C-alpha positions in Angstrom: 91.6 93.8 88.1 92.3 93.6 91.5 95.1 91.3 92.3 94.1 89.3 95.5 97.2 89.3 98.3 96.3 86.0 99.4 96.8 84.3 96.3 100.3 83.4 94.6 101.2 84.7 91.4 104.3 85.1 89.1 107.3 83.9 91.0 110.5 86.1 91.1 112.5 84.1 93.4 112.2 81.0 95.8 114.6 80.0 98.8 114.7 76.7 100.9 115.4 75.7 104.7 118.7 74.1 105.0 116.5 71.5 106.9 114.5 71.6 103.3 114.7 67.8 103.3 113.3 66.5 106.8 111.2 69.8 107.4 109.7 70.9 103.7 110.0 74.7 104.2 110.3 77.0 101.2 109.1 80.7 100.5 108.4 82.0 96.7 108.7 85.8 95.8 105.5 86.5 94.0 104.1 89.8 92.7 101.4 89.4 94.6 103.8 89.2 97.8 105.4 86.6 99.5 104.3 82.5 100.6 105.1 80.1 102.8 104.8 76.4 102.5 105.5 73.4 104.6 104.7 70.3 102.4 107.5 70.9 100.1 105.7 73.3 97.8 102.3 71.5 97.6 100.5 74.1 99.2 101.4 77.8 99.9 100.1 80.2 102.9 100.0 83.9 102.9 103.0 84.5 104.5 102.6 88.9 105.1 99.3 88.1 107.2 100.8 90.4 110.1 101.1 93.1 107.9 97.5 94.0 107.4 98.5 94.7 103.7 95.2 96.0 101.7 97.4 95.9 98.8 99.4 93.6 97.4 103.3 94.0 98.0 105.8 92.7 95.0 108.4 91.0 96.3 111.2 90.3 93.8 113.6 88.3 96.2 114.0 86.3 99.4 116.6 84.3 101.5 116.9 82.2 104.1 119.4 82.2 106.6 121.9 79.6 106.4 121.0 78.6 110.3 117.2 78.6 110.2 116.4 76.0 112.6 118.0 77.7 114.8 117.6 81.5 114.6 114.1 81.1 111.8 115.6 84.0 109.5 114.2 85.5 106.5 114.7 87.8 104.4 112.1 89.4 101.3 113.2 92.4 99.1 110.4 95.0 98.0 110.4 97.6 96.5 112.2 100.1 98.9 112.6 98.3 101.9 114.1 94.9 102.9 111.6 92.9 105.5 112.4 90.4 108.3 111.2 87.7 109.8 113.2 86.1 112.7 110.1 83.7 113.5 110.0 81.9 110.3 107.8 84.4 108.3 105.1 84.4 111.3 105.7 88.1 112.0 107.8 91.1 109.5 109.6 93.7 110.8 110.4 96.3 107.7 113.8 98.3 107.1 113.5 100.9 104.5 116.2 101.9 102.6 117.9 105.0 101.3 116.3 107.3 98.5 114.8 107.1 95.9 113.3 103.9 96.8 115.4 101.2 95.1 113.9 98.3 93.8 115.9 95.2 95.4 116.3 92.3 93.1 118.4 90.0 95.3 119.8 89.1 98.4 122.3 86.9 99.7 123.3 86.1 103.4 127.3 85.5 104.7 127.5 81.7 105.2 128.8 82.6 108.5 125.6 84.9 109.4 125.4 82.9 112.6 128.6 84.9 113.4 129.0 88.0 111.0 125.5 88.9 110.6 126.1 90.0 106.6 123.3 90.5 104.2 124.4 91.7 100.7 120.8 93.1 98.3 121.2 94.1 94.9 118.5 96.4 93.5 118.2 96.9 90.0 119.3 100.8 89.0 120.8 101.6 92.5 123.8 99.5 93.9 124.4 97.2 96.4 123.2 97.4 99.7 124.4 96.3 103.1 124.0 94.8 106.4 126.0 93.8 109.3 123.2 93.6 111.8 121.1 91.2 110.9 119.3 93.1 108.5 118.1 95.7 110.7 120.3 98.9 109.3 121.5 98.8 105.6 123.3 101.1 103.9 125.1 101.4 100.2 127.9 99.4 99.9 
């Protein structure tokens, strides 16, 4: 059975805009990828469209910047790497993590992200990774 990459499946994590009460934006990390809602979860759109994937990219973690209203930064954890968007999930850059490819299961963003640019990524078996570069570069921590 082939899974449709444009249909939400098992949800692993949710993240909402800090301005959720006004903008209604939230993200769902799913077995079939990352999905975005702009209407408080009433409807969902596939967020990885710009990546032109041919198969689902399991996404286990998602985090939204505390300054999402101004910086539009969203991060998603997938097997072997972390995806970063600075335009609310429209386009993505991928940062591959050191081998062996870790399974990123959680993401945490510093409350002072606007100033320090620090993120942490927890993995299933390979420990914690840290970025002090707004998710562009990562290292074991």
